[in-house]
C-alpha positions as CSV (number, residue, x, y, z in Angstrom):
1,X,90.9,60.1,113.7
2,X,90.4,63.7,114.5
3,X,92.7,66.7,114.0
4,X,93.6,66.7,117.7
5,X,94.8,63.2,117.5
6,X,97.4,63.9,114.8
7,X,100.8,64.7,116.3
8,X,102.0,68.2,115.4
9,X,98.7,69.5,114.0
10,X,97.9,73.1,114.6
11,X,94.7,74.4,116.0
12,X,92.5,77.0,114.3
13,X,94.1,80.0,116.1
14,X,97.7,78.6,116.3
15,X,100.4,79.7,114.1
16,X,103.3,77.6,112.8
17,X,106.6,78.9,114.2
18,X,109.8,77.5,112.7
19,X,112.6,77.1,115.3
20,X,115.9,75.4,116.0
21,X,115.5,72.2,117.8
22,X,119.2,71.9,118.5
23,X,120.9,74.6,120.4
24,X,124.6,75.2,119.7
25,X,127.2,77.0,121.7
26,X,128.7,80.4,120.8
27,X,132.1,78.9,120.1
28,X,130.6,76.2,117.8
29,X,128.6,78.9,116.1
30,X,131.6,81.0,115.4
31,X,133.4,78.0,113.8
32,X,130.6,77.3,111.4
33,X,130.7,78.2,107.7
34,X,128.8,81.5,106.9
35,X,126.1,79.5,105.0
36,X,125.5,77.3,108.0
37,X,125.4,80.3,110.3
38,X,122.7,82.0,108.1
39,X,120.7,78.8,108.0
40,X,120.9,78.5,111.8
41,X,120.0,82.2,112.3
42,X,117.1,81.9,109.8
43,X,115.2,79.8,112.4
44,X,116.1,81.8,115.5
45,X,113.7,84.3,116.9
46,X,114.7,87.9,115.9
47,X,116.0,90.3,118.5
48,X,113.6,92.5,120.4
49,X,114.4,95.7,118.4
50,X,113.9,94.0,115.1
51,X,110.6,92.6,116.2
52,X,109.5,96.0,117.3
53,X,110.7,97.5,114.0
54,X,108.8,94.9,112.1
55,X,105.6,95.6,114.0
56,X,105.9,99.4,113.5
57,X,106.5,98.8,109.8
58,X,103.4,96.6,109.5
59,X,101.4,99.2,111.4
60,X,102.6,102.0,109.2
61,X,101.8,100.0,106.0
62,X,98.3,99.3,107.3
63,X,97.8,103.0,108.1
64,X,99.1,104.0,104.7
65,X,96.7,101.5,103.0
66,X,93.8,102.9,105.0
67,X,94.8,106.5,104.1
68,X,95.1,105.6,100.4
69,X,91.7,104.0,100.4
70,X,90.3,107.0,102.1
71,X,91.9,109.5,99.7
72,X,91.2,107.5,96.6
73,X,87.6,106.2,96.5
74,X,86.9,103.4,94.0
75,X,86.0,104.6,90.5
76,X,82.2,104.3,89.7
77,X,81.2,101.7,87.2
78,X,79.8,104.2,84.7
79,X,83.2,106.1,84.5
80,X,85.0,102.8,84.1
81,X,82.7,101.8,81.2
82,X,83.1,105.2,79.5
83,X,86.8,104.9,79.8
84,X,86.8,101.4,78.2
85,X,84.6,102.8,75.3
86,X,87.0,105.7,74.8
87,X,90.0,103.3,74.7
88,X,88.2,101.1,72.2
89,X,87.4,104.1,70.0
90,X,91.0,105.3,70.1
91,X,92.2,101.8,69.1
92,X,89.8,101.8,66.1
93,X,91.0,105.2,65.0
94,X,94.6,104.1,65.2
95,X,93.8,101.0,63.2
96,X,92.0,103.1,60.5
97,X,95.0,105.4,60.3
98,X,97.3,102.4,59.8
99,X,95.1,101.0,57.1
100,X,95.0,104.4,55.4
101,X,98.8,104.6,55.5
102,X,99.2,101.2,54.0
103,X,96.7,102.0,51.2
104,X,98.6,105.2,50.4
105,X,101.9,103.4,50.3
106,X,100.4,100.7,48.0
107,X,99.0,103.3,45.7
108,X,102.3,105.2,45.6
109,X,104.2,101.9,44.9
110,X,101.8,101.1,42.0
111,X,102.0,104.6,40.6
112,X,105.9,104.5,40.7
113,X,105.8,101.0,39.1
114,X,103.7,102.3,36.2
115,X,106.0,105.3,35.6
116,X,109.1,103.2,35.2
């Protein structure tokens, strides 16, 4: 059985579009509970101005993404490796400082213990 034989299957270039199969009148729509209204409107196609606004936003986001990539080229691998080495060195220094503080506190405690 091929994909074309299956009922409701989409082709390679087709896009699934959710829609209301049952159309209701305006009066019946007004009588519905707000939750039912929102569920019904969720599957309605948006108004023309909203569709246009959505397209312009998508275009603007794409343009912004292109501009960002143009303005901020990727970091070279050598710089990235150097940065990682630097961060590792900083971490080791912080750990050494913490060990030194602990050692000093231990010595101070032992010295105070001996004095009393």
